[in-house]
N, C-alpha and C positions, 0 to 999 in steps of 0.2 A: 854560673848560668846566665850572667848578664850578656855574655858574648852571643848566646843563642837567640836573644831577643832583639838583635839588631835587625832593622827593617830592610836594609840593603843586602841582597845576596849576590855577590859578584859571580859573573860567569867564568867558568874555568876555561883555560885556553886548550880546547880540544876540537877535533874534527866533528865529533858528535854535537857538541854545543853549537858550533858554527852552523851545522846543518839544521838544527832545531831552533835557531835564534828567532826566526819569525814566529814560530809556534809558541815558544816559551815567553816571548816578550811582546807579542802583538795582541790584537783584539780577537783572541780565539780561545777556545777551551781545548786543553791538551790532555790526553790520556797517555800515561807512560806505564808500560809494563816492564818490570825488571825480571829478567830470567836468571834464576840462580840454580846452582847445582849442589847437591849434597856430597859430591865426591871430594875427597881430600886433595886431589891434584888440582881442582878448580877453586880452591879456597881463596886465593888472592884475587882472582878475577871476580868471584862472587862478592867478596868484601868491597872491592872497588865499585862494583855495580850498585850495591846497597848504599854506599856512601854518596854516590852520584844521585841516585834516586831520592835520597833524603834531602840533599841540597836542592834538587829540582822541585821537590814538594814545597819548599819554603818560598818559592818565587811567587810574588803577588803582583798582579797587573791592575792598572787603572784602565777600565774599559771606556773608550771614547767612540762615539758614533762617527763612522767614516762618512762624512758629508762635506762637500765643498761649499764654498761661499755662495755660489750661484744657486745650488739646490736649496740651501737654507733660505735664501731670499724668495725663491719661487714658492716654497712651502708656506712661508709667512704670508706672502701675498694671496695665496689660495685660501688660507684660513681667514684672512681679513675680508676677502671677496665673499666667502660663504656667510660670514657674520653680517656683512652689509646687505646681502640679498635677503637674509632672514629678517633683518630690521626693516627693510623696505616692504616686505610682505606684511609685516605686522602693522606698518603705517597704512597700507592699502586696506587691510581688513579692519582698521579702526581699533585694534587691540593695543596700540601704543600711541602716546601723545608726545608732542614736542615739549620744549622747556616750559613754555607758557600755556600749554594746553590748546594752542591754536589749531593743530592738526585734527585733534579730536572734535573741536567745535566745528571746523569746516566740514568734517565728515558727517557730523550730526545734522548740520544745516543742509548739506547736500542731500542727505537722505530724506529730510522733511520736504524739501522743495520737489524732489522726484515724486514723493507720495502725493503732494498737491497737484503736480503736473498730471499725474495719472488720473486723478479725480476729474480734471477738466477734460 
């Protein structure tokens, strides 16, 4: 049974496999229905169908997101833009301070000066 645990399942050379090559080896989910017959005259065809379905069942694919380099860069830049916009809003609202706390101090000082200015 060591032969059955082999991870590589070779495609057999047939028209059916060539037609289904993109579905069996691509980034898709494939459903295969094996039609069998209980009749004695269709025994060999049924046996071959079951053997092929068993081999097709053992095919494993690694799914990869279909995304080109440009789209990936655009998505990365959009995420960075959203993060920087959020960070800027936090600075404006005084919820975030800089490395030395200067932004928060300036915001506090500005708020105090506005309050003094309103009193005058």
